[in-house]
Backbone as CSV, one residue per row, in Angstrom:
resi,resn,N_x,N_y,N_z,CA_x,CA_y,CA_z,C_x,C_y,C_z
1,UNK,121.519,127.056,112.795,120.727,128.281,112.581,119.190,127.854,112.435
2,UNK,118.305,128.493,113.187,116.909,128.107,113.257,116.276,128.678,112.005
3,UNK,115.264,127.921,111.486,114.548,128.227,110.379,113.047,128.396,110.792
4,UNK,112.141,128.753,109.825,110.857,129.040,110.115,110.008,128.456,109.001
5,UNK,108.751,128.300,109.231,107.790,127.886,108.145,106.643,128.817,108.055
6,UNK,106.265,129.404,106.895,104.942,130.125,106.772,103.859,129.163,106.404
7,UNK,102.710,129.524,106.841,101.486,128.811,106.363,100.423,129.834,105.959
8,UNK,99.936,129.553,104.811,98.888,130.445,104.353,97.503,129.666,104.229
9,UNK,96.397,130.481,104.395,95.060,129.905,104.334,94.511,130.177,102.983
10,UNK,93.801,129.362,102.423,92.950,129.540,101.140,91.749,128.985,101.209
11,UNK,90.681,129.554,100.367,89.402,129.066,100.325,89.370,128.191,99.022
12,UNK,88.925,126.981,99.182,88.741,126.082,98.023,87.596,126.403,97.201
13,UNK,87.701,126.586,96.009,86.673,126.843,95.002,86.624,125.786,93.841
14,UNK,85.483,125.161,93.649,85.354,124.208,92.561,84.457,124.773,91.518
15,UNK,84.986,124.549,90.181,84.139,125.090,89.079,83.036,124.159,88.855
16,UNK,82.040,124.695,88.026,80.936,123.944,87.637,81.295,122.646,86.879
17,UNK,80.619,121.503,87.492,80.852,120.132,86.853,82.066,119.402,87.465
18,UNK,82.846,120.065,88.283,83.815,119.355,89.080,83.443,118.440,90.176
19,UNK,84.013,117.329,90.307,83.849,116.397,91.408,84.186,117.094,92.672
20,UNK,83.609,116.653,93.847,84.120,117.056,95.181,85.735,116.812,95.224
21,UNK,86.417,117.797,95.838,87.862,117.684,95.737,88.220,116.431,96.617
22,UNK,87.506,116.001,97.651,87.783,114.751,98.583,87.738,113.555,97.478
23,UNK,86.843,113.492,96.542,86.642,112.374,95.610,87.890,112.331,94.830
24,UNK,88.409,113.514,94.240,89.570,113.660,93.453,90.886,113.158,94.168
25,UNK,90.897,113.543,95.386,92.044,113.059,96.219,92.039,111.581,96.457
26,UNK,90.983,110.996,96.716,90.841,109.594,96.747,91.243,108.842,95.538
27,UNK,90.920,109.465,94.394,91.366,108.945,93.099,92.747,108.869,92.810
28,UNK,93.370,109.991,93.220,94.777,110.227,93.018,95.538,109.408,93.871
29,UNK,95.079,109.465,95.184,95.801,108.542,96.262,95.712,107.114,95.851
30,UNK,94.810,106.616,95.099,94.643,105.172,94.823,95.706,104.952,93.644
31,UNK,96.222,105.846,92.920,97.290,105.628,91.943,98.504,105.331,92.428
32,UNK,99.289,104.250,91.994,100.651,104.106,92.499,101.471,105.384,92.501
33,UNK,102.473,105.434,93.369,103.302,106.683,93.437,104.006,106.950,92.153
34,UNK,104.503,105.864,91.507,105.258,105.953,90.257,104.393,106.540,88.993
35,UNK,103.123,106.535,89.167,102.277,106.987,88.164,101.553,108.404,88.452
36,UNK,101.901,108.872,89.494,101.253,110.229,89.895,101.849,111.441,89.308
37,UNK,103.026,111.412,88.958,103.708,112.603,88.420,103.079,113.208,87.222
38,UNK,102.879,114.517,87.314,102.383,115.154,86.097,103.293,116.490,85.805
39,UNK,103.251,116.975,84.671,104.154,118.112,84.386,103.068,119.307,84.401
40,UNK,103.341,120.231,85.422,102.467,121.360,85.439,103.322,122.610,85.498
41,UNK,103.103,123.538,84.455,103.907,124.807,84.398,105.402,124.415,84.297
42,UNK,105.701,123.347,83.584,107.206,123.021,83.376,107.682,122.549,84.648
43,UNK,106.977,121.984,85.531,107.432,121.488,86.753,106.865,120.027,86.928
44,UNK,107.734,119.051,87.413,107.244,117.821,87.619,106.793,117.662,89.056
45,UNK,105.413,117.513,89.219,104.717,117.486,90.434,103.879,116.227,90.624
46,UNK,103.864,115.800,91.999,103.076,114.700,92.358,102.497,114.717,93.702
47,UNK,101.434,114.077,94.040,101.045,114.013,95.397,101.845,112.967,96.115
48,UNK,102.720,113.293,96.969,103.691,112.388,97.438,103.066,111.529,98.603
49,UNK,102.128,112.033,99.352,101.511,111.472,100.469,100.155,111.959,100.807
50,UNK,99.205,111.207,101.200,97.962,111.593,101.573,97.186,110.789,102.623
51,UNK,96.521,111.389,103.626,95.959,110.546,104.498,94.741,111.191,105.089
52,UNK,93.572,110.550,105.008,92.406,111.198,105.422,92.219,110.888,106.990
53,UNK,92.288,111.947,107.842,92.148,111.733,109.441,91.197,112.555,109.967
54,UNK,90.154,111.948,110.505,89.019,112.652,111.119,88.265,113.593,110.187
55,UNK,88.093,113.236,108.990,87.536,113.951,107.983,88.320,114.947,107.254
56,UNK,89.519,115.188,107.723,90.384,116.052,107.067,91.516,115.508,106.305
57,UNK,92.156,116.056,105.352,93.258,115.479,104.434,94.578,116.081,104.803
58,UNK,95.457,115.258,105.307,96.890,115.740,105.272,97.578,115.228,104.170
59,UNK,98.417,116.204,103.584,98.873,115.835,102.206,100.422,116.419,102.171
60,UNK,101.199,115.759,101.447,102.491,116.136,101.005,102.661,116.265,99.529
61,UNK,102.847,117.470,98.934,103.118,117.415,97.453,104.615,117.548,97.272
62,UNK,105.025,116.724,96.163,106.378,116.788,95.855,106.686,117.336,94.551
63,UNK,107.853,117.980,94.426,108.316,118.532,93.269,109.753,118.072,92.963
64,UNK,109.969,117.544,91.673,111.268,116.949,91.440,111.989,117.866,90.534
65,UNK,113.081,118.381,90.971,113.994,119.297,90.164,115.109,118.593,89.660
66,UNK,115.258,118.745,88.389,116.540,118.225,87.629,117.643,119.182,87.316
67,UNK,117.357,120.451,87.705,118.367,121.649,87.278,119.237,121.698,88.596
68,UNK,120.089,122.625,88.528,121.146,122.785,89.557,120.653,122.684,90.969
69,UNK,121.469,122.160,91.822,120.863,122.003,93.195,122.173,122.185,94.204
70,UNK,121.805,121.943,95.610,122.746,122.078,96.487,123.856,121.001,96.708
71,UNK,124.821,121.255,97.304,125.793,119.989,97.574,125.654,119.860,99.135
72,UNK,126.714,118.913,99.663,126.849,118.667,101.023,128.146,119.036,101.417
73,UNK,128.377,119.425,102.675,129.664,119.984,103.151,129.728,119.843,104.705
74,UNK,130.866,120.096,105.243,131.064,120.237,106.701,132.200,121.214,106.941
75,UNK,132.421,121.667,108.105,133.431,122.677,108.357,134.750,122.235,107.956
76,UNK,135.119,120.915,108.119,136.345,120.353,107.623,136.442,119.702,106.323
77,UNK,135.313,119.673,105.649,135.454,119.099,104.161,134.865,119.836,103.128
78,UNK,135.348,119.910,101.925,134.756,120.769,100.921,133.272,120.267,100.534
79,UNK,132.728,121.184,99.746,131.317,121.054,99.168,131.508,120.018,98.087
80,UNK,130.666,118.932,98.154,130.633,117.936,97.148,129.211,117.639,96.708
81,UNK,129.070,117.171,95.550,127.668,116.801,94.989,127.085,115.513,95.611
82,UNK,125.853,115.331,95.235,125.192,114.005,95.662,125.364,113.065,94.539
83,UNK,125.647,111.771,94.800,125.753,110.738,93.662,124.276,110.257,93.414
84,UNK,123.864,110.782,92.129,122.525,110.473,91.742,122.514,109.733,90.481
85,UNK,121.388,108.894,90.233,121.210,108.281,89.006,120.631,109.282,88.038
86,UNK,120.489,108.924,86.733,120.088,109.671,85.643,118.583,110.134,85.957
87,UNK,117.871,109.195,86.518,116.406,109.601,86.687,116.062,110.273,87.980
88,UNK,117.191,110.481,88.690,116.921,111.115,90.104,117.108,112.693,90.087
89,UNK,116.441,113.325,90.900,116.642,114.839,91.039,116.487,115.224,92.591
90,UNK,116.423,116.496,92.709,116.112,117.001,93.945,114.622,117.106,94.273
91,UNK,114.223,116.677,95.431,112.857,116.614,95.784,112.472,117.739,96.826
92,UNK,111.569,118.433,96.502,110.984,119.549,97.378,109.621,119.267,97.839
93,UNK,109.386,119.379,99.005,108.073,119.017,99.657,107.256,120.180,99.973
94,UNK,105.927,120.034,99.947,104.998,121.106,100.471,103.891,120.468,100.946
95,UNK,103.672,120.710,102.354,102.572,120.097,103.123,101.334,120.938,102.994
96,UNK,100.107,120.209,103.087,98.918,120.914,103.102,97.767,120.147,103.813
97,UNK,96.902,120.926,104.337,95.824,120.278,105.156,94.561,120.798,104.769
98,UNK,93.568,120.003,104.244,92.386,120.400,103.599,91.360,120.039,104.643
99,UNK,90.368,120.912,104.988,89.220,120.627,105.714,87.973,120.799,104.798
100,UNK,87.581,119.605,104.277,86.325,119.744,103.337,85.065,120.237,103.919
101,UNK,84.905,120.040,105.227,83.512,120.410,105.862,83.498,121.947,105.859
102,UNK,84.640,122.778,105.866,84.583,124.070,105.874,85.025,124.796,104.656
103,UNK,85.784,123.767,103.777,86.085,124.342,102.376,87.349,125.121,102.444
104,UNK,88.282,124.922,103.402,89.637,125.693,103.476,90.781,124.690,103.458
105,UNK,91.789,125.126,102.814,93.134,124.355,102.938,94.184,125.180,103.305
106,UNK,94.988,124.806,104.249,96.225,125.453,104.795,97.440,124.783,104.056
107,UNK,98.279,125.619,103.520,99.406,125.218,102.638,100.635,125.836,103.252
108,UNK,101.808,124.990,103.353,103.075,125.283,103.684,103.620,126.212,102.601
109,UNK,104.372,127.277,102.938,104.917,127.998,102.018,106.420,127.503,101.751
110,UNK,106.786,127.068,100.683,108.135,126.556,100.142,108.516,127.270,99.027
111,UNK,109.371,128.243,99.042,109.749,129.163,97.890,110.148,128.202,96.743
112,UNK,110.823,127.075,96.809,111.222,126.348,95.641,110.343,125.000,95.463
113,UNK,109.290,124.934,96.408,108.340,123.917,96.305,107.230,124.041,95.536
114,UNK,106.241,123.333,95.789,104.790,123.465,95.012,104.056,124.531,95.536
115,UNK,103.794,125.685,94.783,102.977,126.710,95.202,101.485,126.391,95.062
116,UNK,100.665,127.229,95.733,99.248,126.871,95.866,98.564,126.755,94.531
117,UNK,98.975,127.675,93.519,98.309,127.712,92.346,98.624,126.521,91.406
118,UNK,99.934,126.054,91.550,100.423,124.853,90.853,99.798,123.610,91.537
119,UNK,99.462,123.539,92.869,98.882,122.526,93.530,97.456,122.237,93.087
120,UNK,96.666,123.499,92.829,95.298,123.416,92.376,95.372,123.023,90.983
121,UNK,96.224,123.387,90.200,96.192,122.920,88.860,96.489,121.433,88.555
122,UNK,97.477,120.918,89.467,97.658,119.569,89.435,96.518,118.743,89.772
123,UNK,95.660,119.134,90.781,94.558,118.401,91.258,93.547,118.485,90.107
124,UNK,93.366,119.589,89.475,92.467,119.938,88.357,92.672,118.985,87.112
125,UNK,93.981,118.945,86.726,94.278,118.372,85.438,94.961,116.945,85.605
126,UNK,94.855,116.349,86.639,95.513,114.978,86.881,95.012,114.086,85.745
127,UNK,93.792,114.021,85.581,93.188,113.084,84.411,92.658,114.141,83.357
128,UNK,93.335,114.350,82.256,92.890,115.236,81.247,91.692,114.919,80.636
129,UNK,91.235,113.551,80.715,89.932,113.225,80.107,88.675,113.539,80.932
130,UNK,88.972,114.144,82.130,87.838,114.489,83.031,87.863,115.912,83.429
131,UNK,86.885,116.775,83.176,86.960,118.156,83.504,86.783,118.497,85.104
132,UNK,87.784,118.946,85.627,87.655,119.494,87.053,88.391,120.726,87.038
133,UNK,87.834,121.667,87.842,88.601,123.030,88.023,88.537,123.515,89.429
134,UNK,89.720,123.376,90.073,89.798,123.937,91.542,90.692,125.120,91.514
135,UNK,90.362,126.071,92.386,91.020,127.145,92.740,91.329,127.297,94.132
136,UNK,92.496,127.830,94.655,92.633,128.194,95.921,92.746,129.737,96.094
137,UNK,91.744,130.393,96.666,91.564,131.754,96.766,92.252,132.091,98.014
138,UNK,93.174,133.266,97.927,93.864,133.787,99.177,92.847,134.347,100.099
139,UNK,92.998,134.099,101.488,92.135,134.538,102.310,92.814,135.811,103.024
140,UNK,92.025,136.781,103.293,92.416,138.058,103.975,91.654,138.436,105.202
141,UNK,92.278,139.185,105.983,91.722,139.665,107.260,90.337,140.095,107.120
142,UNK,89.420,139.498,107.775,88.007,139.839,107.498,87.680,141.311,107.800
143,UNK,88.424,141.919,108.809,88.154,143.355,109.102,88.461,144.251,108.025
144,UNK,89.585,143.982,107.431,90.022,144.624,106.107,88.955,144.533,105.047
145,UNK,88.567,143.287,104.778,87.576,142.898,103.788,86.365,143.766,103.988
146,UNK,85.931,143.742,105.331,84.664,144.384,105.520,84.738,145.865,105.303
147,UNK,85.986,146.391,105.681,86.157,148.036,105.428,86.178,148.274,103.918
148,UNK,86.940,147.309,103.173,86.967,147.661,101.802,85.744,147.602,101.094
149,UNK,84.854,146.754,101.499,83.532,146.486,100.819,82.512,147.755,101.153
150,UNK,82.914,148.385,102.291,81.992,149.489,102.710,82.430,150.773,102.346
151,UNK,83.627,150.942,101.733,84.107,152.234,101.187,83.482,152.531,99.858
152,UNK,83.072,153.737,99.702,82.388,154.338,98.479,83.089,155.506,97.898
153,UNK,84.175,155.966,98.630,84.856,157.061,98.035,86.264,156.971,98.108
154,UNK,86.984,156.708,96.939,88.400,156.434,96.874,89.216,157.627,96.600
155,UNK,90.079,157.973,97.408,90.846,159.138,97.208,92.162,158.872,96.453
156,UNK,92.810,157.738,96.734,94.055,157.352,96.151,94.228,155.903,96.021
157,UNK,94.971,155.375,95.076,95.286,154.066,94.820,96.800,154.010,94.511
158,UNK,97.514,153.259,95.418,98.990,153.263,95.346,99.517,151.707,95.207
159,UNK,100.079,151.417,94.123,100.469,150.077,93.810,101.824,149.980,93.123
160,UNK,102.409,148.912,93.157,103.505,148.606,92.376,103.493,147.131,91.742
161,UNK,104.076,147.126,90.489,104.106,145.871,89.757,105.394,145.485,89.401
162,UNK,105.722,144.279,89.539,107.178,143.553,89.227,106.801,142.770,87.978
163,UNK,107.043,143.408,86.867,106.855,142.721,85.478,107.512,141.358,85.411
164,UNK,108.750,141.167,86.030,109.424,140.022,85.751,108.845,138.907,86.585
165,UNK,107.944,139.164,87.477,107.196,138.079,88.185,105.822,137.795,87.711
166,UNK,105.493,138.437,86.625,104.168,138.401,85.961,104.201,137.266,85.006
167,UNK,103.441,136.308,84.941,103.225,135.386,83.830,102.534,135.806,82.574
168,UNK,102.616,135.236,81.440,101.866,135.577,80.218,100.336,135.666,80.559
169,UNK,99.885,134.609,81.535,98.411,134.532,81.833,98.050,135.693,82.597
170,UNK,98.978,136.274,83.534,98.728,137.643,84.321,98.520,138.631,83.321
171,UNK,99.447,138.838,82.423,99.226,139.895,81.400,97.921,139.852,80.657
172,UNK,97.630,138.698,80.102,96.380,138.387,79.341,95.227,138.785,80.162
173,UNK,95.127,138.537,81.386,94.058,138.930,82.290,94.057,140.230,82.807
174,UNK,94.920,141.123,82.391,94.979,142.423,83.006,94.384,143.544,82.132
175,UNK,92.925,143.269,81.796,92.284,144.386,81.193,92.127,145.590,81.913
176,UNK,91.918,145.417,83.262,91.756,146.612,84.044,92.922,147.535,84.064
177,UNK,94.207,147.049,83.781,95.472,147.730,83.898,96.240,147.628,82.685
178,UNK,95.586,147.369,81.442,96.522,146.910,80.295,97.231,148.122,79.914
179,UNK,96.877,149.381,80.129,97.704,150.484,79.749,98.896,150.599,80.580
180,UNK,98.804,150.265,81.784,99.903,150.277,82.777,100.898,149.116,82.402
181,UNK,100.411,147.963,82.148,101.252,146.776,81.747,101.842,147.090,80.512
182,UNK,101.391,147.829,79.535,101.952,148.116,78.275,103.272,148.987,78.391
183,UNK,103.398,149.561,79.589,104.625,150.421,79.687,105.860,149.562,79.953
184,UNK,105.599,148.290,80.247,106.786,147.498,80.310,107.579,147.380,78.948
185,UNK,106.870,147.193,77.858,107.503,147.239,76.688,107.958,148.692,76.196
186,UNK,107.078,149.676,76.418,107.407,150.846,76.024,108.846,151.421,76.589
187,UNK,108.998,151.134,77.928,110.166,151.593,78.569,111.244,150.485,78.782
188,UNK,110.852,149.263,78.332,111.792,148.081,78.719,112.030,148.136,80.227
189,UNK,110.947,148.183,80.937,110.869,148.434,82.349,110.796,147.089,83.097
190,UNK,111.405,146.838,84.380,111.413,145.835,85.048,110.219,145.816,86.115
191,UNK,109.975,147.071,86.649,108.822,147.164,87.436,108.266,148.706,87.384
192,UNK,107.256,148.900,87.976,106.523,150.140,87.927,105.848,150.511,89.277
193,UNK,105.922,151.759,89.726,105.084,152.044,90.926,104.245,153.057,90.543
194,UNK,102.888,153.116,90.838,101.879,154.034,90.371,101.212,154.570,91.558
195,UNK,100.853,155.891,91.377,99.983,156.515,92.501,98.923,157.218,91.718
196,UNK,97.700,156.874,91.930,96.515,157.482,91.202,95.750,158.232,92.270
197,UNK,95.637,159.673,92.153,94.935,160.417,93.088,93.705,161.069,92.397
198,UNK,92.670,161.371,93.265,91.591,161.966,92.636,91.945,163.514,92.531
199,UNK,91.278,164.183,91.540,91.514,165.734,91.305,91.226,166.437,92.477
200,UNK,92.026,167.549,92.713,91.782,168.427,93.848,90.435,169.007,93.822
201,UNK,89.616,168.877,94.893,88.302,169.469,94.861,87.238,168.703,94.167
202,UNK,87.647,167.670,93.510,86.724,166.924,92.454,86.145,165.724,93.097
203,UNK,85.525,164.963,92.148,84.938,163.650,92.672,86.093,162.666,92.940
204,UNK,85.636,161.590,93.652,86.528,160.500,93.958,86.910,159.698,92.795
205,UNK,88.016,158.717,92.941,88.264,157.966,91.784,87.034,157.163,91.353
206,UNK,87.129,156.576,90.071,86.097,155.764,89.620,85.865,154.503,90.536
207,UNK,84.730,154.357,91.091,84.615,153.128,91.983,84.729,151.755,91.170
208,UNK,84.147,151.867,89.990,84.392,150.562,89.230,85.751,150.259,88.810
209,UNK,86.353,151.256,88.355,87.785,151.074,87.843,88.791,150.673,88.970
210,UNK,88.567,151.287,90.146,89.321,150.992,91.407,89.124,149.555,91.873
211,UNK,87.885,149.097,91.902,87.533,147.836,92.320,88.093,146.815,91.337
212,UNK,87.948,146.964,90.062,88.434,146.065,88.932,89.994,146.042,88.997
213,UNK,90.661,147.066,89.257,92.128,147.083,89.458,92.612,146.317,90.665
214,UNK,91.862,146.464,91.796,92.198,145.795,92.969,91.862,144.225,92.774
215,UNK,90.871,143.865,92.241,90.490,142.445,92.062,91.581,141.687,91.214
216,UNK,91.959,142.438,90.154,93.003,141.955,89.256,94.267,141.690,90.008
217,UNK,94.743,142.789,90.667,96.058,142.699,91.273,96.050,141.573,92.386
218,UNK,94.834,141.596,93.038,94.857,140.487,94.117,95.118,139.090,93.539
219,UNK,94.314,138.973,92.303,94.216,137.677,91.685,95.551,137.136,91.318
220,UNK,96.545,138.043,90.874,97.846,137.619,90.271,98.787,137.614,91.340
221,UNK,98.602,138.105,92.545,99.639,138.035,93.522,100.100,136.622,93.913
222,UNK,101.418,136.447,93.943,101.937,135.162,94.552,102.153,135.132,95.941
223,UNK,102.548,134.036,96.403,102.784,133.885,97.969,103.655,134.726,98.654
224,UNK,104.662,135.346,97.843,105.663,136.257,98.325,105.268,137.635,98.007
225,UNK,104.218,137.884,97.345,103.664,139.268,96.825,104.718,139.916,95.928
226,UNK,105.542,139.117,95.307,106.605,139.739,94.305,106.115,140.243,93.146
227,UNK,104.804,139.697,92.539,104.332,140.344,91.435,103.686,141.646,91.766
228,UNK,103.063,141.737,92.899,102.395,143.028,93.382,102.900,143.349,94.646
229,UNK,104.102,143.978,94.878,104.786,144.068,96.123,103.938,145.226,96.956
230,UNK,103.320,146.162,96.312,102.387,147.243,97.051,101.103,147.319,96.459
231,UNK,100.006,147.420,97.427,98.725,147.692,97.087,98.036,148.255,98.160
232,UNK,97.772,149.559,98.049,97.091,150.311,99.097,96.059,151.248,98.502
233,UNK,94.934,151.393,99.216,93.912,152.249,98.988,93.708,153.221,100.112
234,UNK,93.376,154.442,99.551,93.036,155.647,100.638,91.579,155.810,100.350
235,UNK,90.733,155.554,101.258,89.321,155.548,101.081,88.458,156.053,102.285
236,UNK,87.296,156.537,102.044,86.497,156.907,103.070,84.948,156.354,102.711
237,UNK,84.088,156.518,103.689,82.647,156.224,103.396,81.988,157.184,102.538
238,UNK,82.406,158.342,102.509,81.855,159.392,101.505,82.829,160.437,101.499
239,UNK,82.416,161.566,100.624,83.494,162.539,100.330,83.866,163.391,101.517
240,UNK,83.099,163.435,102.541,83.361,164.251,103.710,84.189,163.398,104.877
241,UNK,84.217,162.077,104.579,84.866,161.338,105.751,86.331,161.334,105.426
242,UNK,87.104,161.154,106.646,88.646,161.215,106.451,88.889,159.857,105.746
243,UNK,90.083,159.892,105.064,90.586,158.695,104.285,91.264,157.690,105.362
244,UNK,90.924,156.464,105.132,91.636,155.392,105.885,92.590,154.696,104.903
245,UNK,93.779,154.307,105.316,94.574,153.491,104.412,94.332,152.039,104.765
246,UNK,94.143,151.349,103.729,93.954,149.874,103.676,95.071,149.205,102.963
247,UNK,95.753,148.472,103.622,96.970,147.773,102.942,96.523,146.307,102.641
248,UNK,96.421,146.192,101.218,95.814,144.941,100.851,96.840,143.801,100.366
249,UNK,98.105,144.113,100.874,99.162,143.152,100.727,99.518,142.508,101.997
250,UNK,99.626,143.302,103.078,99.977,142.825,104.296,98.954,142.178,105.105
251,UNK,97.673,142.280,104.718,96.484,141.748,105.576,96.027,140.376,105.059
252,UNK,96.883,139.655,104.519,96.312,138.312,104.234,96.513,137.333,105.476
253,UNK,95.787,136.326,105.433,96.025,135.505,106.586,97.027,134.601,106.660
254,UNK,97.948,134.549,107.629,99.243,133.923,107.567,99.714,133.630,108.968
255,UNK,100.292,132.430,109.087,100.975,132.114,110.450,102.296,131.688,110.173
256,UNK,103.283,131.742,111.238,104.613,131.482,111.011,105.130,130.681,112.263
257,UNK,105.839,129.547,112.046,106.317,128.723,113.102,107.727,128.419,112.819
258,UNK,108.301,128.166,113.995,109.808,127.803,113.912,110.243,126.613,114.864
259,UNK,111.328,126.351,115.034,111.894,125.413,115.957,111.526,125.830,117.442
260,UNK,111.024,125.061,118.330,111.013,123.589,118.124,109.873,122.866,117.682
261,UNK,108.849,123.789,117.181,107.637,123.189,116.523,107.964,122.433,115.375
262,UNK,108.963,122.966,114.621,109.559,122.310,113.499,110.617,121.426,113.801
263,UNK,110.654,120.043,113.608,111.822,119.166,113.981,112.691,119.010,112.858
264,UNK,114.026,119.209,112.940,114.947,118.984,111.889,115.309,117.422,112.106
265,UNK,115.161,116.608,110.893,115.696,115.332,110.959,117.130,115.074,110.737
266,UNK,117.517,113.894,110.819,118.981,113.681,110.613,119.419,113.889,109.232
267,UNK,118.424,113.896,108.351,118.826,114.299,106.873,118.593,115.742,106.493
268,UNK,118.426,116.651,107.727,118.536,118.115,107.586,117.208,118.641,106.895
269,UNK,116.232,117.769,106.915,114.884,118.093,106.295,113.865,118.179,107.708
270,UNK,113.055,119.100,107.574,111.944,119.243,108.556,111.080,117.839,108.388
271,UNK,110.865,117.304,109.412,110.087,115.982,109.256,108.548,116.366,108.891
272,UNK,108.061,115.380,108.164,106.743,115.459,107.722,105.673,115.707,108.944
273,UNK,106.011,114.741,109.874,105.082,114.866,111.067,105.030,116.270,111.709
274,UNK,106.199,116.989,111.834,106.256,118.247,112.450,105.672,119.361,111.567
275,UNK,105.859,119.141,110.179,105.147,120.108,109.351,103.652,119.852,109.432
276,UNK,103.144,118.637,109.486,101.622,118.419,109.575,101.144,118.918,110.930
277,UNK,101.773,118.810,112.083,101.493,119.351,113.334,101.323,120.890,113.258
278,UNK,102.317,121.488,112.517,102.202,123.014,112.350,100.956,123.441,111.532
279,UNK,100.555,122.750,110.646,99.352,123.030,109.856,98.229,122.857,110.660
280,UNK,98.169,121.780,111.424,97.083,121.463,112.248,96.763,122.718,113.234
281,UNK,97.831,123.100,113.918,97.926,124.237,114.839,97.436,125.515,114.228
282,UNK,97.919,125.815,113.053,97.484,126.944,112.269,96.031,126.969,112.022
283,UNK,95.507,125.831,111.552,94.129,125.646,111.165,93.240,125.860,112.363
284,UNK,93.622,125.306,113.430,92.969,125.491,114.748,92.780,127.050,115.160
285,UNK,93.942,127.706,114.969,93.774,129.148,115.210,92.835,129.834,114.266
286,UNK,92.675,129.335,113.115,91.808,130.128,112.136,90.264,129.553,112.182
287,UNK,90.018,128.703,113.206,88.746,128.107,113.082,87.512,128.928,113.139
288,UNK,87.680,130.220,113.932,86.618,131.006,114.115,86.486,131.898,112.750
289,UNK,87.597,132.081,112.087,87.449,132.711,110.816,86.863,131.778,109.683
290,UNK,87.129,130.635,109.820,86.617,129.616,108.791,85.021,129.276,108.966
291,UNK,84.710,129.445,110.252,83.276,129.238,110.492,82.346,130.341,110.384
292,UNK,82.937,131.584,110.244,82.146,132.851,110.057,81.093,132.698,108.994
């Protein structure tokens, strides 16, 4: 059965006082593999592999899982577990390609691997005695971004939130929608869908409130959009203009590749080389966007 691999693009942002990310990568890469693991959000993470090629960084991040995992089987034999030592677990790989000159990073999406936020936190907190703060900001279709920035009259905001996929940090940051988030406890709710419309014949929705809500929800979305499955605005340039629907979930920059671009090794894992090649292809396709 053929599989596929999603690649997402992020803009790398460094906090005040942070050393350049390339310098941090060189520092971590110089540390022996056995000393690179760090616990981030209750996950054991490490930079598994890194190589600087033509000014760009090819990386593989590893996550070691010690909880329940898969077994191996064939058509003629039952499913059996793997023979592991006490200090061994299941390894999940997530490839990334960083272009320091343009400030973007392409990241493989691995549902049970290292997510982009965890990756950024690992790089930021590798040495707790040194302050560094890196963030990977989701990149969106520039046409949609331009339209959103130009809209001055919002008629409707339609969104849904999956409370079960929101972290405590997400809730704490949700000042723009704290009353909506509070309904989780009021109703013992798992999710909520909200439609906010302007009054009939009245003024448009509050520009500040709508933009604050959009910025918040975009900030907490994960790679699968499970925390915020729906986020749409119906807006025009003024009160007389017809409303245009902007879907702010589906318009992120993403690429998808499958076999034969992805090569399945004898061990039933996509080879690192093929995953790296896919990242390189994706970033080449986004060159014009990154240079704008």
